[in-house]
C-alpha positions as CSV (number, residue, x, y, z in Angstrom):
1,M,0.0,0.0,0.0
2,K,1.1,3.6,-0.6
3,P,1.7,5.7,2.5
4,A,-1.1,7.8,3.7
5,V,-0.8,11.6,3.4
6,L,-2.7,13.7,5.9
7,V,-3.1,17.3,5.0
8,I,-4.6,19.7,7.5
9,L,-5.3,23.2,6.4
10,A,-6.5,25.8,8.9
11,L,-7.7,29.2,7.7
12,S,-8.1,32.4,9.7
13,L,-8.6,36.1,9.1
14,G,-6.0,38.6,10.3
15,T,-5.0,42.1,9.9
16,R,-1.3,42.4,10.5
17,C,2.1,40.6,10.5
18,V,4.2,41.4,13.5
19,E,7.9,41.6,12.9
20,A,9.9,39.7,15.5
21,V,13.1,41.4,16.4
22,E,15.5,39.2,18.4
23,A,18.5,40.2,20.4
24,G,21.9,38.8,19.6
25,F,23.0,37.3,16.3
26,P,21.3,37.7,13.9
27,R,19.3,40.6,15.3
28,S,16.4,40.3,12.8
29,L,15.7,38.9,9.4
30,E,16.2,42.3,7.9
31,A,19.6,42.7,9.5
32,F,20.5,39.2,8.4
33,A,19.6,39.9,4.8
34,R,21.6,43.1,4.9
35,E,24.7,42.0,6.7
36,F,25.1,38.3,6.1
37,S,23.1,37.2,3.0
38,P,25.5,38.8,0.5
39,L,28.3,36.8,2.0
40,V,26.4,33.6,2.3
41,A,24.8,33.8,-1.2
42,A,28.2,34.3,-2.8
43,R,29.3,30.8,-1.5
44,L,26.2,29.1,-2.9
45,D,25.4,28.0,-6.5
46,L,21.8,29.3,-6.2
47,S,19.8,31.8,-8.2
48,P,18.6,35.0,-6.4
49,K,15.1,33.7,-6.4
50,R,16.1,30.3,-5.0
51,Y,18.2,31.9,-2.2
52,R,15.3,34.3,-1.4
53,Q,13.1,31.3,-0.8
54,I,15.4,29.8,1.8
55,E,16.8,33.0,3.3
56,P,14.3,33.2,6.2
57,S,14.9,29.5,6.9
58,V,18.6,30.0,7.3
59,Y,18.0,33.0,9.5
60,H,15.6,31.2,11.8
61,L,17.8,28.1,12.1
62,A,20.8,30.4,12.9
63,Q,18.7,32.4,15.4
64,A,18.0,29.2,17.3
65,H,21.7,28.8,17.9
66,A,22.6,32.5,18.0
67,E,24.8,32.3,21.1
68,R,27.0,29.7,19.6
69,I,27.3,31.4,16.2
70,D,27.8,34.8,17.8
71,A,31.0,33.6,19.4
72,L,32.6,32.8,16.0
73,S,34.6,35.1,13.7
74,R,32.8,36.6,10.7
75,E,34.5,34.2,8.4
76,A,33.5,31.2,10.5
77,Q,30.0,32.5,10.9
78,T,29.7,32.7,7.1
79,D,31.0,29.2,6.8
80,V,28.3,27.9,9.2
81,L,25.5,29.8,7.6
82,A,26.5,28.6,4.1
83,N,26.6,25.0,5.4
84,L,23.1,25.5,6.9
85,A,21.8,26.8,3.6
86,R,23.3,23.7,1.8
87,F,21.7,21.4,4.4
88,I,18.3,23.1,3.8
89,E,18.7,22.8,0.0
90,T,19.5,19.1,0.4
91,K,16.3,18.5,2.4
92,R,14.3,20.4,-0.2
93,S,15.7,18.2,-3.0
94,R,15.1,15.0,-1.1
95,T,11.5,15.8,0.0
96,G,10.2,17.7,-2.9
97,D,8.4,14.8,-4.6
98,T,6.3,14.0,-1.5
99,P,2.6,13.8,-2.7
100,V,0.2,16.2,-1.0
101,I,-2.9,16.2,-3.2
102,A,-3.1,13.1,-5.5
103,P,-5.3,10.5,-7.0
104,G,-6.7,8.0,-4.4
105,R,-6.1,10.3,-1.5
106,P,-9.6,11.2,-0.2
107,L,-10.1,14.6,1.4
108,V,-11.8,15.2,4.8
109,G,-12.7,18.8,5.4
110,L,-13.4,20.7,8.6
111,L,-15.0,24.1,7.8
112,D,-15.3,27.1,10.2
113,P,-18.8,26.9,11.9
114,D,-19.6,30.6,11.3
115,R,-18.1,31.3,7.9
116,G,-15.7,29.6,5.6
117,L,-15.0,28.5,2.1
118,D,-17.8,27.0,0.1
119,P,-17.4,23.2,0.3
120,R,-16.9,23.2,-3.5
121,E,-13.5,24.9,-3.0
122,I,-12.5,21.5,-1.5
123,T,-14.8,19.0,-3.4
124,A,-13.8,20.5,-6.8
125,L,-10.1,19.9,-6.0
126,A,-10.9,16.3,-4.9
127,S,-12.8,15.6,-8.1
128,A,-10.1,17.1,-10.3
129,Y,-7.4,14.9,-8.7
130,G,-9.4,11.6,-8.8
131,T,-10.4,11.4,-5.2
132,T,-13.4,12.1,-2.9
133,A,-14.1,14.7,-0.1
134,T,-16.1,14.4,3.1
135,I,-16.8,17.7,4.9
136,F,-17.3,18.3,8.6
137,K,-19.0,21.6,9.5
138,K,-21.3,22.8,12.3
139,D,-24.3,23.9,10.2
140,Q,-27.1,21.9,11.7
141,A,-29.2,23.0,14.8
142,N,-28.6,19.7,16.5
143,E,-24.8,19.9,16.1
144,T,-22.4,21.5,18.5
145,V,-18.8,22.8,18.1
146,P,-17.5,20.1,20.5
147,S,-19.3,17.3,18.7
148,V,-18.1,18.3,15.3
149,A,-14.5,18.7,16.7
150,D,-14.8,15.1,18.1
151,D,-16.0,13.7,14.8
152,F,-13.1,15.5,13.0
153,L,-10.5,14.2,15.4
154,A,-11.8,10.7,15.1
155,A,-11.2,11.0,11.3
156,V,-7.7,12.3,12.0
157,S,-6.9,9.4,14.3
158,A,-8.2,7.0,11.7
159,A,-6.0,8.6,9.0
160,A,-2.9,8.4,11.2
161,A,-3.6,4.7,11.9
162,A,-4.2,3.8,8.3
163,D,-1.7,2.9,5.6
164,T,-3.9,4.3,2.9
165,P,-3.8,7.9,1.6
166,A,-5.8,10.7,3.3
167,T,-6.0,14.4,3.0
168,I,-7.7,16.5,5.8
169,V,-8.6,20.2,5.1
170,V,-9.4,22.5,8.1
171,L,-10.7,26.0,7.4
172,G,-11.0,28.1,10.5
173,H,-9.5,30.7,12.8
174,G,-6.1,30.0,14.4
175,L,-3.9,30.9,17.3
176,P,-0.3,29.8,18.1
177,T,-1.6,27.0,20.3
178,Q,-5.0,26.0,18.9
179,I,-7.3,25.6,15.9
180,Q,-9.5,28.4,17.3
181,S,-12.7,27.7,15.3
182,Y,-13.2,24.4,17.1
183,A,-11.1,25.0,20.2
184,I,-8.7,22.2,19.4
185,P,-5.4,22.8,21.3
186,C,-2.2,21.6,19.7
187,E,-1.8,19.1,22.6
188,R,-5.1,17.5,21.8
189,L,-4.3,17.2,18.1
190,A,-0.9,15.8,19.0
191,E,-2.6,13.2,21.3
192,T,-4.9,12.3,18.4
193,L,-2.1,11.8,16.0
194,L,-0.1,9.7,18.4
195,D,-3.1,7.6,19.2
196,G,-3.5,6.8,15.6
197,A,0.2,6.0,15.1
198,A,0.1,3.7,18.2
199,R,-2.7,1.7,16.7
200,Q,-0.8,1.5,13.4
201,A,2.3,0.3,15.3
202,A,0.3,-2.3,17.2
203,G,-0.7,-3.9,14.0
204,A,2.8,-3.9,12.5
205,A,4.7,-7.2,12.1
206,S,7.8,-5.9,14.0
207,P,7.4,-6.1,17.9
208,D,9.6,-3.0,18.3
209,A,7.7,-0.9,15.8
210,R,8.1,2.8,16.5
211,L,5.4,5.5,16.1
212,D,5.8,6.9,12.6
213,L,4.0,10.0,11.3
214,S,6.2,10.6,8.3
215,H,3.4,9.5,6.0
216,L,1.3,12.5,7.1
217,V,1.4,16.1,5.8
218,L,-0.4,18.8,7.8
219,I,-1.0,22.2,6.2
220,F,-2.2,25.2,8.3
221,D,-3.3,28.3,6.5
222,D,-4.3,30.5,9.4
223,C,-3.0,33.1,11.8
224,Y,0.2,32.2,13.5
225,S,0.3,28.8,11.6
226,A,4.1,28.5,11.7
227,D,4.0,29.0,15.5
228,F,1.2,26.4,15.7
229,S,3.2,24.0,13.6
230,L,6.3,24.4,15.9
231,N,4.1,24.0,19.0
232,L,2.4,20.9,17.5
233,A,5.8,19.3,16.7
234,A,7.0,20.0,20.3
235,A,3.7,18.5,21.7
236,L,4.2,15.4,19.6
237,E,7.7,14.9,21.0
238,R,6.5,15.6,24.6
239,G,3.5,13.3,24.2
240,G,5.5,10.4,22.9
241,R,8.2,10.8,25.6
242,D,5.7,11.3,28.5
243,N,3.9,8.1,27.5
244,G,7.1,6.0,27.0
245,L,6.5,5.9,23.2
246,S,9.3,6.1,20.7
247,L,8.4,8.6,17.9
248,A,10.3,7.6,14.7
249,S,9.2,10.7,12.8
250,P,6.9,13.7,13.0
251,P,4.7,14.6,10.0
252,V,5.5,17.1,7.3
253,L,4.0,20.5,8.3
254,I,3.0,23.3,5.9
255,A,2.1,26.7,7.4
256,G,0.3,29.4,5.3
257,T,2.0,32.2,7.4
258,N,5.4,32.6,8.9
259,R,6.3,33.2,12.5
260,D,4.3,35.9,14.3
261,C,2.1,36.5,11.2
262,V,-1.6,36.5,10.7
263,G,-3.5,35.2,7.7
264,H,-5.5,37.2,5.2
265,A,-8.6,36.6,3.2
266,D,-10.7,38.5,0.5
267,L,-14.2,39.1,1.7
268,G,-17.0,39.3,-0.8
269,E,-19.5,36.9,-2.2
270,K,-17.0,34.2,-1.3
271,F,-14.7,34.0,1.6
272,V,-11.3,33.0,0.1
273,P,-8.0,33.1,2.0
274,H,-5.0,34.2,0.1
275,F,-3.1,31.0,0.6
276,W,-5.9,28.6,-0.5
277,R,-6.9,30.9,-3.3
278,D,-3.4,30.6,-4.8
279,V,-3.6,26.8,-4.4
280,I,-6.9,26.8,-6.3
281,E,-5.5,29.1,-8.9
282,L,-2.3,27.1,-9.5
283,F,-3.6,23.6,-9.3
284,Y,-7.2,23.8,-10.3
285,I,-7.9,26.8,-12.5
286,R,-4.7,26.8,-14.5
287,R,-4.3,24.2,-17.3
288,P,-2.9,21.7,-17.8
289,R,-3.2,20.4,-14.3
290,P,-0.4,18.3,-12.9
291,G,-1.0,14.7,-12.2
292,Q,-0.6,15.4,-8.5
293,V,0.4,18.3,-6.2
294,T,3.7,17.7,-4.4
295,L,5.5,19.3,-1.6
296,R,7.8,21.0,-4.1
297,D,4.7,22.7,-5.7
298,F,4.0,24.3,-2.3
299,F,7.5,25.4,-1.3
300,E,8.3,26.7,-4.8
301,K,5.1,27.7,-6.8
302,V,2.8,28.6,-3.9
303,D,5.6,30.3,-2.0
304,N,6.6,32.3,-5.0
305,M,3.0,33.5,-5.7
306,M,2.4,34.3,-2.0
307,Y,5.6,36.5,-2.0
308,G,3.8,39.1,-4.0
309,Y,1.4,40.0,-1.1
310,G,2.7,43.2,0.4
311,R,5.5,43.6,-2.2
312,A,5.7,45.1,-5.6
313,T,7.9,43.8,-8.4
314,Q,10.7,45.8,-9.9
315,V,11.3,44.8,-13.5
316,D,13.5,45.4,-16.5
317,G,13.5,44.1,-20.0
318,Q,14.4,40.6,-18.8
319,G,11.6,40.4,-16.2
320,T,11.4,40.7,-12.4
321,V,14.7,41.9,-10.9
322,T,13.7,42.3,-7.3
323,Y,10.7,43.2,-5.0
324,R,10.0,46.4,-3.1
325,L,8.3,46.1,0.2
326,V,5.0,48.0,0.1
327,D,2.9,46.8,3.1
328,P,4.7,44.4,5.5
329,D,1.3,43.7,7.2
330,L,0.2,41.8,4.1
331,C,3.2,39.5,4.0
332,Q,2.5,35.9,5.0
333,D,5.5,33.9,3.4
334,P,4.4,30.3,3.9
335,V,6.7,27.8,5.5
336,V,7.3,24.0,5.0
337,F,8.7,21.9,7.9
338,V,10.0,18.4,7.2
339,P,11.0,15.6,9.5
340,L,14.7,15.0,10.4
341,D,16.0,11.5,10.8
342,E,19.0,10.5,13.0
343,A,21.5,11.0,10.1
344,D,20.1,14.5,9.5
345,L,20.4,15.4,13.2
346,A,24.0,14.2,13.2
347,T,24.8,16.3,10.2
348,L,23.2,19.4,11.7
349,R,25.1,18.9,15.0
350,D,28.3,18.7,13.1
351,I,27.6,21.9,11.2
352,L,26.8,23.7,14.4
353,G,29.6,22.2,16.4
354,L,27.2,20.6,18.9
355,P,27.9,17.5,21.1
356,A,26.7,14.2,19.6
357,D,23.9,14.0,22.1
358,A,22.7,17.6,21.9
359,P,18.9,17.7,21.7
360,L,17.5,19.2,18.5
361,P,13.9,19.6,17.1
362,R,12.9,16.8,14.8
363,I,11.6,19.2,12.2
364,L,13.4,21.6,9.8
365,D,12.1,24.8,8.2
366,I,13.0,24.4,4.5
367,G,11.3,27.6,3.3
C-alpha cells in the first residue's frame, strides 16, 4: 500500500504581520539579509530567487543557535551559515516529490462553523485529482462545536492509523496553540495523531515498531500557523516521551503564514483566504493540471505566488529583478517543515559544532 498523506489546512482572518526582532545574532531577518546574506549567497550555487526562498529558513535556524554562532569570527559565521543553507537545500531536494494532493487520497474537510470557504472549493479539487471529499462543519441546529470537533479528530486518528492515503482540510481561525474555530489545542491534536500512530504500530509485524507519522502532511493556512506548527511538533515529542513511546518521525507541516504572522482573506460573495486561493489558482484553474500536487509545488510555486502579497515587483526588459516592500502587514510567506532522521540530526550537530547527544527539534524549516 502507498503511505497515507494527511493534510490539515487551517484558515483564519487577520489584519497584520508582526515583525519579530531578536536580540543577539542575527538581530532580525532584515539585519541578516543586509549583513550576512550577500556573504552567504556568494558561496552558494543558487539563483537569487532560490536563495530568497530559503533566506528566512537559514535565519531562523541560525537564530535558534545565535549564542554559539555569535562567538565565531565573521569568516567562521559565514561558513556555518552557508553550510546550513546547503543542508536546507539538500532536504528540499530529497523531500520535494512527497505527494500532497493526489489520486486516491480522499479529502476530509473541517470548515469554520460561522463562515468559511464553500465546500466546493474542496470538493472540486478532490474531483479534479481523482479522489473524494467528506466535509465536517457545524451547520445543523442539532450539532455543537465540540461534537463536530470530536468527529473530525476521530477521522484524523483513523487517517494516522491507516496505511492508505488521506487528506484533511481544516478551514477556520487559528492561534499559536490551537485551531481556534473548534477550540482544538495543539496538545489534543498531537494526542490524536499519536493515538492513531500507536494503533498502526500495534498492527505492525515488528514487535519493536516505533510510532511513525512521516506519511502525514499537515497544512495550516491560518493566523500564526508556523507558530502552531512548531508548538504541535513539540507537543508530539513531549507526548511520545511522556507516554514512553518512541516517535520515529513527526509529520510534514506546511504553514500558510510565517512566525508571528496572521493570515488574510478576501471578503465578498465568497470567503477565500490568500493561501488557499493561490492553491486553487495554481492547481485547479490553470491548465494543464499536474498529475498530482507535491511538496515542491508548495515550497516553490505557492511560496513564489504568495511572495507578491505586500510587495511590488521591480522589472527590467528581462523580467522581475527584485521586490519592493509596500505593506509588511500583508506579507505571509508560507513555511514548510520536514522531519529529520538520525542522520540528519547528526549532520546538523556537526555543522553547528554541537555535542553528539545535543537535543534538536525533529523538524526543519526548509522555506
